[in-house]
N, C-alpha and C positions, 0 to 999 in steps of 0.2 A: 280876600276875606275867607274864602273856602279853605285855602291852604292853612290859615291861622287856626280856623275851627278844627280842622283835621289834626293839626299838630297838637293843639290843646287837648282834644279828645284822646289822642294817643298817649300824651303825658299823663292824663288822669287815669286811663286804663292801666298804664304801666305802674303808676304809683299804687293803685289798688292791688294789682298783682303782687308787687313786692311786699306790701303790707300784709296781705293774706298769706303769702309764703312765709314771712317772718313769724306771724302768729301761729301758723301750723307747725313750723319748726320748733318754736319755743314750747308749744303744747306737747309736741312729740317727745322732746327731751325731758320735759317736766314729768310726763307720764312714766317714763322709764325710771325716774328717780323716786316716784311716789306710787309704787305698785298698790293697786286696790283702790286708789283715789282718782276722781275725775280731775284732770288738770284744769287750772283756772288762771285766766289772765284778766287782771283788774276786776275780779268778781264775776267774770263771764266764763262759761265753760263751752268749749267748742267740740262738737261731735259730728260724726257722719252717720246719716240714716242708712240702715242696711236692709230694711224690709219695706213693703208697701202697705203696712197696716194703717197708715195715716193719709193715704191717698183719698181724694185728689189734692189736698192741701200741701202735703209733704211727700216727696217721692224718694225712692232709694237713690243714693248718690248725692242728695242735697246735704248741705252743711247746715246744722242748726246751732244757734247760739242761745244758751240757756243762762238765765240770771237767777241767783238765789233769791228766795222770797219767803217771808214769814209764813209758815204753813197755815196759821190761823186766818190769814187774809186770802187764802185760795178759795175760789168759787167754782160752781158748776160752769162748764164750758172752757175753763182754763186748760191749756195744754201743758202737761208737766212731764218731766223726765224723772224716773225713779229707779232705784237699784232693786231689781227683782231678786238677784243673788249676787254672789261675789264677782262673777264675770259678766253679768247681763244687765244692761241698762235698757229701759223701755220708755218710749215717748208716746203717751196716749192722752186723751181728753178726759177730764173729770166729768162724769155723768151724774154722780150723786154723792152727797155727804151723809155719812152715817155716824151717829153717836153710839159708842159702845164702851161701857165701863168708864165713862167720863172723858174718853178720848175720841177725837174726830178721826174717822177713817174715810178714805177716798175710794169710791168705786170708779174705775176707769174703763175705757173702751177705745179701741182703735177706730177711727172714722170708717175704714173700709171693712171692719169686722162686723159680723152679724150678731155676735153676742158680747156681753160685757166680760171683762177679764175675770178669771176664776177667783183670784184672791183680792181682798181689799188692800189698799196701800196705807201704811202708817206714816205719820209725819217724819219719823226718823229715816225712812227710805227715800224721801224726796230730795233730789239733787237740785232741782230748780224749775222755774217756769219758762216756757218758750219766749224768748225776746224777739228773735227774727230768724228768717231762713234765707240762705244764699243758695239759689238753685244750682245744682250740678257742681258746686265747689267742693263737695265731699270727694269727688273723683280726684281732684287735684291733691287734696289732703292725703288720700290713699297713696298716690304716687310719691308724694313728698316723704312718706314714712318709710320708703325703701332707700337703701344706700344709693342705688342707681338714680332714683328720682332726685335725691339731694344733690348729687353731682351734676345731673343734667340742668336742674334749675339754677344752681350756683354758676355753672358755665354760661347759661343763657343770660343771666343778670350781668355777669362780667362782660360778655360780648356786647350787650346793649350799651353798657356804660362806656366801653372802649370805643364803639362806633360813634357815640355821642361826642366823646372827647376828640376823636379824629375829625369829625365834622366841624367842631368849633375851631380846631387848629387850621383846617383848610379855609374856612370862612375868614378867619383872622389874616391868614396869609394872602388871600385874594384881596381883602380890603387894603392891606398894606401895599400890595403891588399896584392897585388902582390909584393910590394916593401919591405914588412916586412918579 
């Protein structure tokens, strides 16, 4: 029973690892083709947190998954990612909604910051709202974005698949020998 549970857990972890690796690789290649845009997979945007401004909820090295949302449905307490400038994305919490010239602007603040962000965020800057966080997975994403990381992960996956095939062949051979 314990052996089956461990094998099942290992298979689930491996499948999640492979899925995460594929998503990061697709996202990485997509970002190289779409400069200036956040890569999207099935409407979800995958990013790695670089600073501690949202601690203790979100830490540097965490992977965040952001989903597009109609800006008119955003509320105070939602965590959003927005484009501060051409190269900088920020993930902070909405702390206030302000109407100015008929447009809703969003006042944001990092949970770990003492003051609100200097500028209001307009709806056209918003990339999406936080869907969920995968702790520490951003470190893997950073590694996968390097040529060495891609090679190592690819070889690791091939090694695991090869070992699985060898194990199946040996098990089949053992069963065949015991039946004769």
